N, C-alpha and C positions, 0 to 999 in steps of 0.2 A: 238512646236511653240515658236518662239523667239519674245519677245516684249521688247521694251525699253521705258523708261519713262524719259522725259526731263522736267526739271523745269527751267523756265526762270525768272530771277530776274532782275527787272529794277533798276539800280543804276547808279550813276555817276562814271566815271573812276576818278582816283586821280587828274588829271589835268583839267578835264572838269568843266564847270561852268553851273549854271542854266541860263535859258533864261531871257534876259532883256525885259521889256515891261509891258503891262497892264495884270495883273493876275486877274482872276475871282475867287470868293469864293462861294462854293456851299456845299450842304449837311450838313448844320450847325445843330448841336444839342447841347442842354445844358447837360453837364455832372456833374457839381457841381453847386448848388444854396443854399449856406449856410443860406441865409436870406429869402428865398422864394420870391426873386425879381420878378420872372416870374408871380407871382400872381398880380403884379402891373404894370410891364413893360416887354415886350418881350425882353429877353436877346439877341436873335438873331439880333435884330435891333440895338444893341449896338456895333456890329462889322461891318466893312465896307463890301460893296458888291464886291469891287475890290480894288486892290492896285498896285502901279507901282514899279517894281524892276529895279534898275540901278546899275552901277558900280560893276558888278559881278566879283569875283575872286574865285579860288578854296576854299578860307578860309573865304570869307565874301561877303556880298551884302548889298545894301541899299533898304529898303522898305519905300517908300516915302523918308523922310529925316532921317530915323532912321537906324543906323548901326546894322547889324545882323551878328553875328559870327557863322561860321560853324565848327563843330567838329565831325568827324565820321558820317557825313550825318545828324546829329542833329544840330539845330540852335536855337539861342535865340537873340531877338532884344532888343534894348534899349526901355525903357518904354515910352509910349505916355500918356500925361496928357491932359484931356479935362474937360470942364464944361458942364454938362447935365442939361437942365432946367426940372423942374417938377412942378406939380400942377399949370399949366398955367403960369409959370414964377414966382410963389410965392416962389419957392425954387430953388437953384442951387446946384447940387451935383458934387463934385470933383471926377473924375473917372480916375484911372490909369489902363492902359491896356498894357499887355506884350504879344507880339506874339512870339510863339516858335513852334517848330514842327520837322518834319523829312522829308528830301528830298528823294523822291522815284525815280525821274528821272530829267532830265533837264527841264521838262515841267509839273511836277506834285509833289505836296507835301501834307503831312498831317499837319494840323494846329491845334494849341491850342491857345486860347485867354484867358489868365488869367486876369479876370476883378476884380478890387477892387474898390468899392465905398468907398472912404476914409472919406468924410465928407459932411456936408450939411450946406448951408448958406441961410439966408432969413427967413421971418416970417412964410413961409409954412413949415419950418423944424420942427416946433412944432408938426405938425400932422405926418410927416414922421418919426420922432423919436419915436413915439408911436408904429410903426410897424416894423421898421428896426433898427438894432444895427450897429454901425460903428466901425471899418471897416467891410464891408460886402463883402464876397468873392464869386466869381462865375467863372465858366469855360465853354467856348463854344468850341466844337471840330468841325472842318470843313475840307474841301479839297480845295486846291488851284491849279489852272491850267492855262496854257496859250495856 
């Protein structure tokens, strides 16, 4: 009896680009939480539910307005800085998020969101500083698809 086994790997060809448009993010899970942030705030809620990809080339794309560079199907985007309110607005945390990952096909990618809570401002930070050290590092893994 003769049998054959085929493995199909979904990848981009060297000149193919990922699809432009609205990508959804799913299957998010926390992989690193150095300060136990999940105890106080759901890290999965600190990443977007979707993002728009535009201006795609074989070597780069834009996720929202951030440039992402592709190298051997892996990519890294420019950092995004946001202010996240805490304690009903009594504190504001400066958050840096870097999206990176691996492109699996023109319509699917594995994502990593490196989240750094850099600092805290406001009178509520007195309480936050008792439970969190800054900078505070976390990572959320997810999947992106269009």
